[in-house]
VOGU-3710 file (C-alpha; in Angstrom, 3 decimals, decimal comma):
1> mkvlelqqvs> 124,713/118,555/121,313  125,947/115,648/119,159  128,741/113,621/120,717  128,810/110,640/118,364  127,542/110,674/114,799  127,458/107,762/112,367  126,498/108,293/108,747  125,637/105,408/106,430  127,992/102,940/108,141  127,990/99,476/106,558
11> krlgkftlqd> 130,038/96,317/107,013  129,820/92,886/105,399  131,132/89,927/107,404  130,518/86,616/105,654  126,763/86,236/105,220  126,006/89,051/107,679  125,736/92,701/106,665  125,461/95,740/108,889  123,377/98,028/106,720  123,576/101,823/106,378
21> islsigkeyf> 123,642/102,696/110,083  123,038/106,373/110,793  122,915/107,528/114,432  123,305/110,760/116,373  124,014/110,311/120,076  124,288/113,124/122,588  125,560/113,315/126,144  123,276/110,497/127,230  123,056/106,866/128,235  122,239/105,211/124,924
31> illgptgagk> 121,426/101,526/124,552  121,691/99,342/121,453  119,022/96,696/122,049  118,454/93,611/119,950  118,458/89,825/119,777  121,578/87,688/119,454  123,144/88,040/116,012  121,538/91,406/115,280  124,867/93,177/114,753  125,123/95,052/118,053
41> svlieiiagi> 128,674/93,982/118,857  129,828/94,524/115,275  128,539/98,089/115,427  130,142/98,883/118,771  133,473/97,423/117,605  133,294/99,633/114,514  132,808/102,656/116,770  135,740/101,503/118,910  137,976/101,100/115,850  138,423/97,334/116,171
51> itpdtgsisl> 136,525/96,688/112,926  136,888/98,937/109,871  133,604/99,769/108,102  133,249/99,169/104,378  131,421/102,458/103,909  130,271/105,441/105,934  131,783/107,865/108,427  132,070/108,267/112,201  132,686/111,503/114,085  133,211/112,142/117,780
61> ngreitglpp> 132,588/115,647/119,081  132,941/116,945/115,544  136,234/115,108/114,930  136,396/112,568/112,103  137,598/109,247/113,563  136,616/106,711/110,877  140,198/105,888/109,910  141,844/106,297/113,314  143,232/103,351/115,328  141,487/102,611/118,652
71> ekrhigflpq> 144,127/104,305/120,826  143,673/107,624/119,027  139,882/107,779/119,249  139,586/108,949/122,889  137,062/106,184/123,498  136,862/103,840/126,481  135,800/100,311/125,528  134,620/97,555/127,859  134,474/94,253/125,902  132,052/91,501/126,802
81> dyalfphlsv> 134,714/89,331/128,469  136,374/92,385/130,136  139,752/91,394/128,567  141,712/91,695/131,815  145,316/90,479/131,692  145,529/87,410/133,974  149,258/87,813/134,650  148,900/91,431/135,820  147,613/92,741/139,143  144,491/94,868/139,283
91> mknieyglri> 146,689/97,951/139,623  148,705/97,030/136,512  145,521/96,230/134,579  144,066/99,646/135,345  147,370/101,353/134,656  147,556/99,722/131,223  145,274/102,354/129,708  147,696/105,066/130,776  150,725/103,151/129,472  149,232/103,049/125,971
101> kgkknkfevi> 149,306/106,842/126,087  152,862/106,877/127,385  151,844/107,754/130,929  152,266/106,065/134,277  150,606/107,518/137,342  149,989/105,379/140,409  148,086/108,240/142,058  145,510/108,283/139,235  145,046/104,529/139,564  144,418/104,832/143,294
111> eiskklgieh> 142,009/107,742/142,845  139,835/106,034/140,246  139,919/102,812/142,274  138,519/104,708/145,261  135,735/106,175/143,119  134,739/102,681/141,980  135,220/101,079/145,400  137,990/98,681/144,357  141,054/100,167/146,056  141,252/97,081/148,306
121> llerhpenls> 141,678/94,884/145,212  144,743/96,569/143,695  147,222/93,834/144,592  144,978/90,946/143,515  144,929/89,202/140,129  141,819/88,720/137,929  141,505/85,011/138,768  140,753/86,003/142,375  137,957/88,437/141,506  134,198/87,979/141,278
131> ggekqrvala> 132,308/88,897/138,119  131,244/92,232/139,586  134,780/93,030/140,719  136,170/92,227/137,278  133,657/94,586/135,727  134,653/97,430/138,037  138,337/96,861/137,270  137,628/96,912/133,527  135,563/100,076/134,000  138,417/101,713/135,881
141> ralivqpell> 140,829/100,854/133,058  138,441/102,331/130,476  137,742/105,489/132,487  141,277/106,315/133,622  142,116/107,705/130,168  139,253/110,225/130,531  137,440/109,106/127,368  135,041/111,273/125,396  132,762/108,230/125,040  132,343/104,945/126,933
151> lldeplsavd> 131,365/101,794/125,026  129,978/98,799/126,933  129,473/95,476/125,129  127,034/93,293/127,115  128,650/94,452/130,392  126,184/92,609/132,644  125,880/89,286/130,824  128,349/87,424/133,067  126,835/88,258/136,470  123,879/86,946/138,468
161> lktkeklmee> 120,664/88,946/138,889  121,503/90,286/142,345  124,922/91,495/141,203  123,377/92,873/138,006  121,048/95,119/140,023  124,000/96,564/141,944  126,063/97,053/138,798  123,235/98,818/136,995  123,186/101,372/139,798  126,965/101,617/139,473
171> lkrvhrefdv> 126,732/102,262/135,732  124,162/104,993/136,271  126,492/106,600/138,812  129,496/106,325/136,471  127,557/108,023/133,680  126,511/110,825/136,018  129,642/111,381/138,096  132,230/110,901/135,353  130,087/112,976/132,981  130,753/110,571/130,115
181> pvvhvthsfl> 128,298/109,593/127,354  127,649/105,843/127,221  126,724/103,439/124,436  125,671/100,123/125,987  124,960/96,934/123,998  122,430/94,473/125,412  119,576/92,101/124,610  118,002/92,821/128,030  114,841/94,908/128,260  115,459/95,200/131,997
191> eagiladrva> 118,802/96,933/131,423  117,295/99,160/128,754  114,364/100,112/130,974  116,480/101,004/133,981  119,499/102,591/132,326  118,631/104,117/128,962  117,830/107,711/128,111  117,167/106,435/124,588  117,219/103,059/122,894  117,939/101,934/119,332
201> vimegkimqi> 116,450/98,574/118,386  118,765/96,762/115,970  117,684/93,644/114,092  119,390/91,783/111,236  121,966/94,532/110,813  119,458/97,392/110,629  118,377/100,112/113,059  114,631/99,541/113,255  113,541/102,250/115,705  115,019/104,815/118,097
211> gkirellsda> 113,277/106,313/121,102  112,628/106,015/124,805  111,981/102,463/125,974  108,390/103,330/126,861  107,793/104,569/123,309  109,125/101,327/121,863  106,830/99,293/124,071  103,722/101,364/123,359  104,251/102,581/119,795  106,355/100,236/117,685
221> tsrevaefvg> 106,774/101,571/114,153  107,150/98,201/112,404  105,857/94,652/112,675  109,366/93,374/113,472  109,796/95,741/116,414  106,257/95,049/117,619  106,949/91,308/117,645  110,308/91,795/119,346  108,937/93,947/122,169  105,507/92,326/122,252
231> vkdlfvelis> 106,696/89,365/124,322  108,053/91,765/126,926  104,717/93,103/128,179  105,680/92,394/131,780  108,173/95,264/131,547  105,493/97,867/130,763  104,580/98,118/134,426  108,260/98,293/135,391  108,931/101,168/132,979  105,853/103,080/134,164
241> qle> 107,192/102,863/137,713  110,570/104,255/136,644  109,160/107,490/135,203
//
């Protein structure tokens, strides 16, 4: 079943061009993997409705969303810096997603906070939170609106390795227990290997290859992909242990 479908999506930004992106993503944990400057964040912001594409179309569960503003897309978006409001408490930050939709429900905030293990943080402010705590708060804000799709832009880039391991398990649990498809942007093969059902390698604004991470490591379909994944041989053993 297709959840998200992109057809021939392009966007020119200065000297950079995102070129004819076509993707079909199901009810899965999907990772956009590529080096810095490849166009990963541009693509995810187009899906979120923050950037308008020059050409192409986007549909979500069969509904055309290309021209819709972000708040009407039924998409949860977790930006790279989490974008928490420093002057608001954790409770108010989480509740913000509901307010955009004209709702206000303290019970829902408490319930989702319990599911993510942050109910003890509700009266704190972002400046008093660790990186992992900030991520969980931002996740709660994105999930409280019951999105049809969850977008994560480099969600683990601001945490140390030990915290990253815990948060990867948390993201797997969120995907499973909230039953929400995920598109996750990263340059990390470790994240892709542990989290992804499928991976799309994006380089210089183009989708180069789509498949399981093991397939990309063992059967690259182009020289560019082979060179990109070739320096990551140490992950082959890791991926074999995961399956």
